Structures are given as C-alpha cells and as structure tokens.
N, C-alpha and C positions, 0 to 999 in steps of 0.2 A: 763489650758484650763478649762470653764466650760460651763455646758449646761443649759438649761432651769430650769431644777428642782433646779440646783445651785442658780440662778436668784432668786426664789421661797424661799430657805434657807435663803437666804440673807434678803429677805423683813420679814420674820416670826421673825427674831431675833430681830428686831426693836420693839421700844415702840409701841403699837396698836394705841395711840394716835397720835404719831408724824406723819408727813407727809411722804408717802412713797417715798425712794428715790431707784431707780433700778440701779443695778451693771451692768457695761458693761462686757462683756465675749468674748471670741474669738471662733471661730466653724472653724471646718476643712472645708478649701476651701476658707477661708478668713481670713488674718492677721490685718485687721480692728475690732477692739473690738466693741462692738455694741451691742444695746437693743433688737434688733429682731432676733430671732432663726432663721426665712426663710430668706435664700440667695439667690441670683441667681443661686448659685449651688445645685442640688441634692445630699443631705446627709441622710442618713439613720443612726440612733443611736440604739445600742443594750446594755442593761444595765446588769451589772453583774447578776441581778436577770433574766432577760432574757435569759442568757447562761446558767445559772444553769437549769431554768426550760424545757430546753428541754434535757437535762439529759444525755446529751453525756460527755465521760471521760476526754475529754484533749479539750483545746481550738482549736486545730487540727482539731478534729470532729466536733466541732461546726462551724468554718468557711467554712468548707467543705461541711457543710449540705445547707449552703444559696442557693438560687435559680440562683443566679450571677454567681456561681462558676461552671465551665466545669469540667466534670469527668476526665480528665487528670491531676488533680494534683496530688500531692505524699503524702501517707499516711505512718507510722511507716511500715505498712506490705507488702509495697512494697519492696521486699527484692531483686529485680534483679536491683533496680533505682540504679544510682551513687550518688545519695542523700541519702542514705538509713539510715534511724534513724531518718529524718525531718518530719514535716509535712505542705506543701504547699497550697495556694489558688491560682486556675486560671480564674480569672474573664475573663466572655466573651470567654475563650479559646483562648484569646491573648497569655499566657505564662505566667508563675509564676515569670518570672523575669521582667516582665513588669508593676507589680504593685507595687509602692511604699508603705512600711509598717514604720510608724512613731510609735515611742514609747514617749508619752508628748509633741508630735510635733517635735521631733526630728528623725532623721533618724535611723532606729534599726540596729542593727549588723546583717550582712548576717551569711548563714550558709557557714561553711568554706571546705565543702566537695561539690565539685561543681558537676553540673549535665551537663554530658556530651553528652546529647542527641541529640544536633545538630552537634556534630563532634567536637567540643570545650568546654572548660569548661565555665559553665554561674554560677552564683551566684543566690541563691535566700533567702528569709527568713525563717525561722523555728518558725513557730508559738507555738511550744510547748517550746521554749526557754524562755518563759514569764511565771512566777510562776502565777496560774489560780488565787489563792487567793487574789493576789496583784491590780486584773484589776477591776476598777471602771466603765468602759463602753469600748464600741468600736464606732469609729464614721467612715463609709466609705463614702467617697466622690466619687462618681461614674461616674464622667467625667474626663479628661484631667487636669492636674496641674502643667507643669513643669513652668509655668510661676512663680509659686508660690514655689514649692518645689526643683526644678528642674529633675535630671535624673529620669528614672524608671516611673514616673507619666504618663502611658500613658493609662493605662486602669483604673486608679483610685487610690487612696492613704486609705489604712487602717490604721487609728489611733488608736494605743491602748492607752489608757488614764488610769494611776495608780493612785490608792488611794492617796489623798493628806491631806484631813482633816479629823480627824475621835479621837473621845471622848472615852475612855473606852477600853475594849478587847472582844474577840470574840475567842471560840474555835469550829471550825467545821470538823465534823469527817463523812466520808461516807464510806460506804462498797458497793459491787456490784459483781455479778455474774450472769453468764448465768444461767438457772435455772436448766437445766440437765446435766451441765460440768462445771469442777473445770476452772473456766476463774478470779477468784476471784480479785478483785480491791479494794484497800484501799488507801485511800484520808485523809490528815490531812491538814486543813488550820488554822494558827493561825495567829492572829492580832491586833495589839494595837494601840493606839494612844492619844497624852497629848498636851494638848493646853494650855500654863500657861505664863504669864509674858512675852509676846512678843515671846515665841517659839511656833515651831508647829513642834510635831515629829511623826512620823507614823513608823512601822515596821512589816513586814509579812514575816511567813514562811510555805512554801507549801512543803510536802512530799507524793509521790505516788508510790506505787508497783502495779505490774497487772502480772498475769500469763497467760501463753502461751496458745492457743489452735490449734487445728488441724482439717484438714477438716474429718477426721473420728469420732471426735467428734459429727459432725452434720449430721451423718447417710451415709456418702459417703464413699462406699464401693469398688469402683474401678475408674481408673481413664481412661478406656476404654469408653469412652463418644460415642461409634458409635450406640447404642441402642436410642440416640436420633435424628437418621437421618440426616438430613440438618444440625442442630444445632450442632453436634457431631463430634468429631473424635478419632482415639484411641493416648491417650495422654502418654499412657504407653512407657518406654525408648526402643529407638531402639539400644541400648546398652547392650548386655545382660546378664544375670546373671542365668546360667552358660553361660560362651564364648562360641562362636564358635571358629572354626578353619577354616579358609580360604586358601587354598592351591593350589598351581600351580599341574599340575597334576605329575609332575617329583615327587614333594614334597609328594603328595598323596600315591604314588609307593613307594618312599623311605620309607617311616612312616608305610604301609602295611595297612593303611586305606580304601585305594580303589585304582583305576585307574585315576578316572575323577577329573578334577581341577573343584571347587567350594567349597562350604558351607559342614562343616561337623558339626553336632551338637549334643547334649545331649537331646534328646527328652523328652516334658514333665515338659521341665524348672525344672529339679530335680536336686539341686547342689549335688555334690558328693565329699567325701572325697579322695576317690579312683577310679579317673579317669583310666580308660583303653582302648585298642582301640576298645573293643567291646561295649564300652559305647556310640559311636558315630554312627549315620546313616548320610548317605549322603541325601543332598534334591536338588543338583544343583547348579545353577551358580548364583541365584538369591537370595540374603537375603529377598527379600518379600516370599518366601518360610517358612520362619522360623515362627513357630507356635505362637501365642498370649501368649501361656503358659511359652514360653521361654524369653517373654518381662519382663522387671520390672515393677511392678504396683506400683505408687507413692502412694495411697490413705492411706497406713498405715504410710506415712512418710512427707506429704505436711503439712507444718505449716501454718495456716491461720492469727492467731496476735502472734507476739513475744512476749516475757515475757521482761519486762522493770521495771527499778528503778529511778526513778528522783525526782528530788528536787530544790526548789529556795527559796531565800530571797529577799527581798527589803526594802530599808530604805529609809527615804524624811525627810530632816531638814530644817526648814527656822525660821528665827530670824530677827526681826524688830531691826534695827540698829538706826532708826529716822523717822520721820512720813513720809518720803520720798524715805528712800531707807531700803531694804531687801537682807538680805543674803539668799540663799537656795543651797541646796544640795541635790540630788539623786544619790544612789547606788542600782544596781540591781545584781545578781549573780545568775545563773543555773548551773544545771548538771544534764546529762541525760545518763544512761547506757542500750543499748536495746541490747537482747540478741536472735540471729536466730539459729534454726536448718535447714540449709537446704537439698536439695533432695543430695542423694546419689551421688557423681562425677563419671562420664563416659567418657571415652576417646577411640578413635581409632586411626587415622593417626595422633593425638596431641602425640602419643608416637614415633614418628618417631627418630630412632637411638636408641631405646631400642631393648634390645633381650631377648626372652625367652629361656634361653639355655637347650640344650639335655640335662645338668646334673641334673636340676630341677626335684626332684623325683614325682612333679605332671606333668610332660610334659609327654606322652604316646607318641609323635611321633618320640622319638631319634633324633631330628631334632633341629638346631639351626634357631629360627623362630625369623627372624629380621623384625622390622616395618619399613617402607617409607613413604614418606608425600604422598605416593598414594594408597599403601597396607598395611592393617593390619592383619596379620593372626590369630592374638588372639586379644581380648580388655579387659579394665579394666572398670569393674565396681564394685565400694565400696560397702561393705555391714555394713557400719555405717554412721551416719549423720557427716558431716562437719558442725563445727559451726562457728560463726561469732558475732562479738560483737563489737559496734558499741559505742564509747564514745564522748561527746561532752558537752562543758564549754562553757558558755558566761558570760563575766563581762561587765559592763556596769558603766558608771556615768557622772555626769553633777554638776559643779559647778559655781556660779557665782552670779550676782546683778540685783536686778530689781528696780524699782520704777518710782516717778513721778516727772516731772517737770513741770515748769509754770502751775501748778493745772489741766492740761489737756493733758499732752503728758505722755503715757506709754514709760519706756524702760526697755531693759533689756542685757547683757552682759554676756557670758557664753563661758567657755571651756567644751569639751564632749572627752571621750576616750570609745571607745569600741573594745571589743577583743572576737572573738569565736575562739577555739580551738578544732578541732573534729577529731578522728581516727577511722579506719574501719580496725579491724584485722580478718582475716579470716584463716580456716584451708585450707593449700592447699599440696601439694606433689612436692617435690623437686625428679627430675628427678634420682639424683644420687643416693637418698634413696631408689626409688622405684627398680632402677637396681639390686642394692645390693640386695634387697628382692627376685627380680628373678633369681640371681646368687646363692640365697641359696641351698645348696646340701643336708640338712636334714629336714623334716617334720616339724620340730618344727622352722627353720630358713627362710623356702622358704616360698613365695606366690604361692596359688594356683586360677590359673584361672578359674576353673569348678566348686569349692565351698570351704568349709571352709578348711582351714591349720589347722593343729594338734595344732598350737600356737593359741588362741581364741584372743589375743592382737595384732597379727600382723597388721592387717588391721587399727587399731588405731593408733599404733606405727607409720605409714608410715606419718602422717600428720606434719606439722609444723606451726606452729601459725605465720602467716606472715603479716606485715602491709601493704596491699595492696593501701591504700589511707590514707593521712595525711595532714591535711590542717589546715592553721591558718591565721585568717584574722585580721587586727588591724585598726582601724581610730581614727585620733585624729583631732579634729574640734575646730573652734574658732568662733562665731557667736556672733554680737550685730544687735538690731534691736530698731526701736522706732515706736510708732502709736499714733494716737489722731484725734484732730479735727484740720482740716487747718483752716478754716473760715465757716462762715454762708453763705449760697448762697443769695445773695441780690435781691431775689424776693419774693412775696406773695408766700407761701406755701413751699418753697425750705426747705431743712434741711441742716445738717452740711456737709461739703466737709469730709470724712473721706481720712486719708493718714496712708499707711505705708510703711516702707522703711527699707532694713537691709543689712548689709553683712555678708558673709558665707566663711571660709576656710576649705579645708578638705585635710589631707593626708592619703591614704589609702595605705595599702601595704598587699600582698597576697604572699602565700609561701606554696609549696607543697613538703614535702620531705618524699614519701614513699620508703619503701625497692627496691631495684635495681635488686633483685634475679628475674630468670624465672622459673616458676614454670609448672608443666603439666595443659596443656589449657588455662594459662596466662602467657602474656609478662610482663616483669616489665616495669613500668610506670615511665619516666624520672622524675626528678625532677624540678621545675622550681619556679620561684619568678616574683613577678611585682608589681610596686609602680607607684601611679600618686598622683600629686596634683591639685586641683583646686580652684578657686576664683570665687566669684560669687556675684552681688549686684542684688535686684529687689526692685520694687516699686509696690506699689497697691492705687488705687484711687478708692473709692464709693460715687457716686454723687446722693443723694436722692432728684432728681430736682422738686418733689412734695411728699407728704405723699404718693402716689398712685404708683409712678414709681421711681425705683433707676437703677441707671447705675453701673458696676464694669469694671474697667480696670487693667490689672495688666501686667507686664513685667520683662522677668530674662535676665539677661546676665551672661555667665560664661566662665569662660578661663580655659581648661583643659592642664595640661601639655604633653599628650600625643597625641592628635588629633586636638586643635586647641580652637575654639572660637562657642559658638551658643549662638543666642537670641530667645527669646519666649515669644510672646503675649499669653495674653487671655483677650475677652471682653463677658461680660456678662449683662444681663438686668432683672430685676424684675417689673411684674406689678400687682398692685393689683386692679380689677374692684372693682365698686362701691358696697357695700353692700347692699344686698335685703333679702326678707324673702325665698328666693327659693333657692339660692345657693351665697355663698362666693367664690370668685376665686383669687387666685394667679398663675398668667402665667408667666413662667421663661425661660431664653434661654442662650445659650453662645456658642461661638466658641473658641477654644483653641488650639495653637500647643505643642508638646511635643518631647519628644526625649529620647532617652536608650541610655547612652554610652556603648560602648563595655564593657564588662566584663574584667576585667586583666586578666583572663585566657584565654579567646578569643585572648587578644593581644600577650601574653607574654607565653604561652604554647609553649615549644622547637619543633621546627619541627625536625621531625625524619623519617628515610626511612621506610618503608613496603612495603609488597608486597599485591595484591589483594588476597583474599581468593579461588577465582574460576580461573580457566585459562580462558584466554580472548583471542580473536582474533584481531589482529590489521588489521582494514577495509582498511587501506592504503597500507598496506603491504600483500596480499592475500596470497602470496607464502610461510608467515611465519606459523609455526603452534601455535595454541590457547597455551599460557603459562600463566603461574602467572608473572602479571607486576608490576615494581617496582613502588612505588607511595612515595608522600611525605603528610604528614601529621602534624597537630598542628596548634598552634597559626599564627595569621596574621596582624603585626605591624601594618600595613597599613589600617587597618578598620576604618571605618566613624560610626558616631552614628545612630541610626536606628529614623527614623521619624513619629512621629503619628500627624494625623488631627482629632479633635474630635467636632464633631457638636450635641450640645443638645438642645432640645426643649422639656417643659412639663409644668404642672400644679398642685396644690394642691387645692380642692375643699370641701367646710365646708357647710353641709347642716341647717341653722339654725332650719328647722323646727323638725329635728330628732336631739336631743341634743347629742353631743359625736361622731359625724357619720363626719367622712372624708373619702376622698380618693384622690391617686394622679395617674398622669399617666406621665411617662418619655419616650422619644424617643432618641435613641442613634445610632450616625454614625461615629464610629472609624475605620479609614485605616492607617496602618502603611507601609512605603515603607524604603527600604534599610534593609531588614530584612536579619540577619546575620544567614546564613546557610553554608553547605558543600554541594559538589556534589560528587558522586561518579564516580569512574574510569568508570563505565561502560556508566554511562551518558556521561562524557566527553569524550569518544570514538563514542559516537552515532552521526549521522547526523547532529542533531542539536547541540548537544555539541561541534562539531568541529567546526560549524558556531559560536557559540556565544562565546565559550571560545576557540579560537584557540592557544592561547600562554598557556593553560595549560598543552600541552602535549609537553613535551621536546624529542626532535631526535638528534642522531648522523648523522647529513647528510654527514659526511667525507666518509660514507660507502655506499652511495646510496643516492637517491633523491625520496621520502623520505626516509630517515635514520629508522633503528630501534627505537623504546621507548627507550628512558633514565630512565625517570621518570614522572609521572602524577602528577601534584600538584593538590592534592584532601582538600586543606586547607581551612578554611572558609573565605567567601565573604560577601558583601553587593549586596543580588539578589533580594529578593523576596517580596510581599505585601500579608499583612494579612486585610481583611476586616470583619467587624461586625456592621449589623445594626438589634437594634431589639428595644423592647419595656418592661419597668417596669411598672407593676401595684402594688398600694397598697391598703389597706383598713384598717381603724382604726375604732372600733366602741365601746365606753366606755358607759355603763349604772350605774349610781351610785345611791347609798342611797334607794335601793327599799326594799320591805319587806324581800326579801329572799336574799339581799344581792347586791353587785358589780359584773357585768358581764364584760369581755372586749373577743373583737374580731379583731385579726388581720390576714392580707393575704399580703403575698407579691409574685408575679408572675413575672417571666419572659418569656416573647416570642422573639423566633429568628426569626427575617425575613428575614436575608441573613447572611450566613456566608460560608467565603471559604479563599482560597490562591492561588496564583501564586507565584509557586518557582523559577519563574526566569530563567526556561530552555526551554521556549519557546514553551510548552506544552498548556501555555493558563490559563485561570482562574478554579480552583475547586470548584464547589460549594458543601460543606457540610451541608447544611442546611437540618435538619431532620434526619440526620444520626446519629449513634453511638455516637459521642462525641460533636454533636451540636444539641442535642434534641431542638425540637420546643419550648416545654412546660415544666417548671418544677415551683412548688409550695412549699411555705411553709404557714402552717395555725396554728393557735393557738387559743384555746376557755379558758378562764380562768373565775372562779368566786370566792369570796370571802365574807365569814358572819360571823361576831364576830373573833374566835380564829382560823377559818376552813377556808382553800383555796385549791382550786384543778385547774390544767391545765392540757391540752392536747395539745400538739405541733404534728402536722402532717405533713412531708416530701413526696412529693410526684414526683416522674419523669414521664415524660409523654410517648405518643407513640413514639418511632420512628422507623427508618429501619435503620438493621445492615447490611451491604453490606462489613464488613472487612474481612469476612471469605469464602466465595465462591461468584461465579460471581452473584447469582441470589439474596443472601441474604435470610434475613427474617424480618418480622416485629415483632415488642413487643409492648406489650401493657401496662397500666399504672401501676406502681407498687407504693405502699402507705406504708409507716414506721409511725406506729403511737406510741406515747411515752406519756402516762400521768403518772400525780403525784399528790399527795395529802399531805397535811401539816396542823399540828396543832399546834398553839402557846398557848395553855393554862397552860404551865408549866411556872414557873418561868423563865423569859427571855430565854426560851428555844424552841425550832422549832424543830419538827421532821417531817422528810418527806419520804414519801414512793413512790418509782418511778418503773417504767419499760420502757425499750424500745423493739421497736418492739413486743408490748404486743400481737399482734395476730399469732404472731410466722409465720410473712410470709416471705414465700423464694423468691428469687429473680429468675428473667425468667432463664430458663438452659442456659447455651452458653459451650458446650462441647469443644472449640476451647482455653480454659486457663483451666489451671491445676486445677484450685480450683473449675471447674464445672460452674460457673457462672463469669460474666463480674465484677470482682471487683473495675477496674476503674470506673465505674459507679454506682454501688450499696454500694460500702464499704463493708468492712470487717463486720462492725456492721449489716449488713442487714441480717446475720445469725443467727438465736437463739432469743428467748427472753432471757431477762435479767432483774434483779428485782436489786433494789437499795433500803438501808436505810440510811437517811441523820440525823443526829443532829448537831444541833447548840446551843450554850450556849452565851450570852452575859454577860459581868461582868461591 
C-alpha cells in the first residue's frame, strides 16, 4: 500500500521536464487503487516520525494514547489480566476484539493468551508484537469495514504498514529513564535496504530492554488510602501477617489462650519467631477489630511497570520477473519476555483440607488446627514476592505474485502464515508442599504462621513455577484479488468506474495446554483446542459519477465452518462542493454492516463443573438452606456472530485564505447486537433471570416440583447490545518557509455523545456517558517547529473531566489531566540526528484514586503518567 507521500516520491523520481504521471495507490478502507487520497471513509494516518515524536516507549503505548482509545485497553503493566504481557487498543470502548488489525493489509496474528473477562476466552492483537523500527506508518479506518475485510472490523481497522522501499542503512539507538528512578529503557533499531537490477530488499532489527518500577519509587508510602476520604479505602491486606488464630470456645479453652470464641492476635503487627500463648490478645468475634498495624501493607512491593526484554526482525523481498509480474515475500519475527513481581499471596479458606498440627514447633496452642471451606483458624501470608514470567513469540510470512494485466488491471495472489505462541509461568504453591511445611517438627523444617522461621529460605522454597496459561494460534491463508478500471462512465463529467474483487481462504487453529495441577488459590485450567476454516468473496465498486461526486458500494460473503454464512454490505459517498475563496469542502458518509465471529475459545473452551463462590438461596425452594450451587461454565458451540451497524457522516474543510489550514468533523453511530457475554448464577436465579432464561437452571424434578437445582448453565450466550455515538474533530495547520522556519499544529479530539450497553438481562440500557471509562472529551495536540538543522515538537495528551461512579454510590468528579511530552532534535552532524525528549515533563500526577492498589486509576491514565522521564536518541544513516 502507498500513501500520499509515496505518490509525491514517485513524481519526483521522474525527469522534471517530462509529463508528470501520478501512480495509483491503495488506501485503507478501499481496495480500489486511486489517485485521490480522500475516500468516502474516514482514515487518519500516523507516520513513523509522528509515532516517534510522541515519545512513548512502545507502539502499544502510542496507540493507547490516541483519543479514540477507551481506557479499558490492556497494557503490559496490567498484571491481573488474562492477557498479561500484551498491549491492546479499545476504540470507542466497544471491545479490543472488535477492532481488526492488519499488517500490510492482511490480518495480523492474534495474541495466543486469551482474555477471559467476559467469561470465555477472547483473542486480541498485541501491538507490541510488531518491531517498531519496521513501521512506516499506521492507517486507522474509523468506521465499519467487514464488507471489505471480514470479521472483527466493527469499531474500525488499524493497518500497520511496514517499510518496503529503502536505500541505504540506518542505526537508531535510544536510552531513557525516569529522572529520579531506575526505569532504564534501551532501544536499538537497525534498518537496511537495497534496490538493484529489479530486486528490492529491506531488513530491520529492533531490540529493547526496560527495568521495572514500583509505586514506592514515586513516593507512595502506604496502600491505606483512607486519608483520601471518599476517594480512598484501606487497600492493605486483610490476610494478616502475623496470622491471627480464629478459635472456637472449646479450642480457646483447650489451648489455654482464653475461654471465648473469636480472634486472638499478636498486637501491633509484630511478627515473632517465638510465638507463645502470652503473645496473643483476644479482640472479639469480628476481624474488623484487628488493627491496621496487623494488616500487610503493599506499598513496598506493588509493581508499577514490569521489566522486559523484546526483539524482532522483518525482511521484505521483491523481484521483477518481467514487466508485468513481480514476486514478493515478507517475513516478520518477534519475541517478548516480561517479568512480573506479584504481591505476596495470602489465603484463608482456600487452605481447606490443610492442618496446622500440634507438633509444629511454632504452634503455641497444642492443638491440631484444621481449615475448612467456612472456617480458617489460621491464615497464610507469604513473606516473599511470587514471580510471573510471560513469553510470547510471533512468526508471520507472506509470499506471492503481483502484476498488471491488459495494462489496467492490478492483480495479486499470495499465501500467508502466522503463528503466535505465548506462555505464562507463575510461582504457585502446591497444597502437598505446603502441608509438608506445616508438618515440620523442627524449627528448620516447619513453617511459622506468625513470623519468620529459622530457615530463611523456607518461604521461597514453597513455590513451584507453574504454566498457568499456554496458548498457540496458527493461521494459514490464501488470497487472490484483482482491481482496476472497468469502464469510463458514458456521460460528461463522469470518471472511470473502479472495481475490485477477490477471494480469501483461511484456516485458523487455537490450542491451550496449561498445567492441570491445582494450587492454593488457583484451580487447574482445562486444556482445549479448536479450529475453523472460512471462505470469502468480496467485491467493491467506486463510481465517480462527476468529479465532485463519488459513490462506493462493497459487499462480502463469508462461509464459516462452525456457524454458517454471513453477508455484509457497505455504502459510501463523497461530495466535493465547488471551490471558493472561503472554504473548500468535502462531505462524506457511509452505512456499513459488520460482524464479529465468535472467538475459537468462546466456542471450544470445554464446559466444566464448578460451584458458586458464595452460598445462594433457591428462590423456588425457600425451604432449602443457602448453599454453594453447582454451575456449568465454559464455551458454547452454538454461539452466533455479533452484529454491528455503523452510520458515519463527516466532512473535510480547507481554508484557502489561510494556506495550510484544514479541519475535519466526523460523526459515528455504532450499534452492536448479539454481544457475547456470560450471566452469573446470582442473576440467573433472580426473577428476571428465571423469566428470560428459564432453561439455564436444571432441576431434579423427580424429588419435588420444582426439584432441587442440579446445575446452573453460566456459559456464554448472544445476549447484549452496545452503543456508541460520538464526534471526532481534527485540525491541521502548516506554515512553511517563514524567516524563522516551518510550523505545524495538529489536534485530534473525540467527543462521546452517548455510550452504554444493555446486558440482555432485562435491566434495560445503562448509559455510561461521561463516567470513568467513557469520558466525554479526549484530546491529542501537537506543535512542531523546524529551522535548518533544528526541530522541536511538543505532544500533549489530555483526559477531560469525568464522573467516577465505580467505587461509591455517590461517586466523585475528576478534573482535566494533561500530559506534556516535548522533544528537540539537531541534524547538523554527518547524516546523524540527535534528539532529546521527555515524557510528562511537568511531573504531573494523576488524580488520586485509593480504590486501586497503585493509588490512581492506571486503566485511565496509564503507568506512564507517574514521574517525569527523559530520553536521548541518536540516529545515524549510511
């Protein structure tokens, strides 16, 4: 694919005296090659330079900074996520898996560790799987596009376009760190290209390492945020270190600690290596009476950003076989390794079945203390940080032929393959190992619930590295397409009717084979695998009925092996109003239907038996006591695709009297139905749940009518609706060739008009507009200047005001938060550029939110919002 700048390059390479012939090129959002960069679809382009100028460390951080991204996207520092180690984008807040990501116009390889946030595994694209040094530009199509690209393209299409043509070599090295903390990041990019005798060859290498950081590095001294009032709560652990003793009256009497049932604690949170009966004080029957000093404070151990190493390479080769046929091949490899230090584990009733024996030398009661599912006479709190390591490897390649036939039809045929393999290994504790430590009869071999053991390595030795998640995704595809000019429209002013058509076949496979062992606090995840194939045919026509009016019609039919057929259309139009001295206007709009095929994990994750975490009452059998009820969880092979409809209208405006000034306004109305989600057992037992989903609760009517509950089916279903309505605003102003240099100003703004969802539970539509994750206004600004060998740029990201109602009934408001990232460059050395930059140059701290361990809402502001960081970058071209 080529963009407008490539068209200009093609012109400049010709003889200045010769007639200029513009080359046609393809733009994301249309498969018909064209001369006009503005199509009926809204596309915003970010060059590699624009990505670098923002100063973020990774491609993932850059895309998450865009105003279209909702704050619930996942970053590397989201340790609790199922897709740990990846970076996603969530346009409009409609779901990271409802954005289609392309690499050079073909479907990118998804991340193999699935996101189970909706109950069953979803697959998303990891933006950090693409070597950043290989990127030429990003093109973001902001409306629906399943008629052109197939599944997933509901909230848009992000096309990552890699460098294809390059003469020479370059070495690019950067180093950065928070100014007051050791978060050192080092990045090396090497790129080379050769063009000779019909051959085009490019290759690149990217390597990056970065250190970890903790919240203590940024002045956080406690995770007890009650001092924040309404905005905070005590986030210190309620699983205490030293442990309490929770005893019955009989146990208390027999142990000699007292006579009353309830909690006996070591006051002032002082761990002791020599616990005796006199060490304990009775505080009553409620754990609320345990003082905060006995709670474990996470301030010193909460990780903000994990350490990581990543690297990748890409190669592109093309060979002109004859004037009409060219062979091409592209390959990409990337690998990432992310290291997490988790908060120390703590368990209570999760220890059910384990016993602290009377023979343990640290047990002062002289009793065998057994844990059940409802009572825990003692607790476990680790004194060391468990570790987690995420490895991910991505391989992709494409090879094929392209050419020209009949001097006007461009054709291409290719085979492509992609694979991602990712694993997540965590330190966990096997119950047998822990019971052996409880059974120790010497101070060297026994575990002490109340303080350190004589063996300082005992706590660490309890851990076993377990493969808690293991995924592999493979995709093999074949495609062929042809596009060109069908005919000249037979009336005055009409242009050439463009036509593009193609076929695609894809075989997708997913497998997950984690370790099946059960560990304290964690149940073994069952293995599963799934596969599907799909065949598709698409056609697109563009009709410039006049120079000022163009229509686009597209349609795509797909046949999936697992759920059947789907056909989606798209209609678009572009109107160029007559030029005048005041404002030149291009109006455009579209209507499109899109779909999201069920992810393989949603279909094929095995159903398994489970129980509710809480004891529930059966509303149809009030005579029965509350109990933990059996449930059925997992995939649903009967799922249907999610359906999306996108209505778009907008305009591009140019002001002739102010040369270089243009702006745009785009309106979007996106609705998604048949949204896949899971319903809780609590809801399914409610009056509304029983009315809407009567077959979800299975009963044994042989022993009553209604009989006792046998199972509750909490599997995924096509249930809900999601809605987004909003406006995008864009401004571009370029001033060239003044006495003091060239100046640029850009602004991209998203306004949320209405955003919400209906879960399909009968509760109706929930309007989330203006709340925490659907903030009404988000802004990106940039100001640039260049003069001779000097240039400077400042990027500004702004999160607007919002009302946070996620933590208390009343909630609270948050004011505008602004992040400023400046940089300055000098190119006066021999083909060498030196850049000094900073992120968060004013060291702005995000608004406090003490309902999160970090003390602020990292899902909205990102980990990079804490602390000023500086960087130095040197680029040498050869």
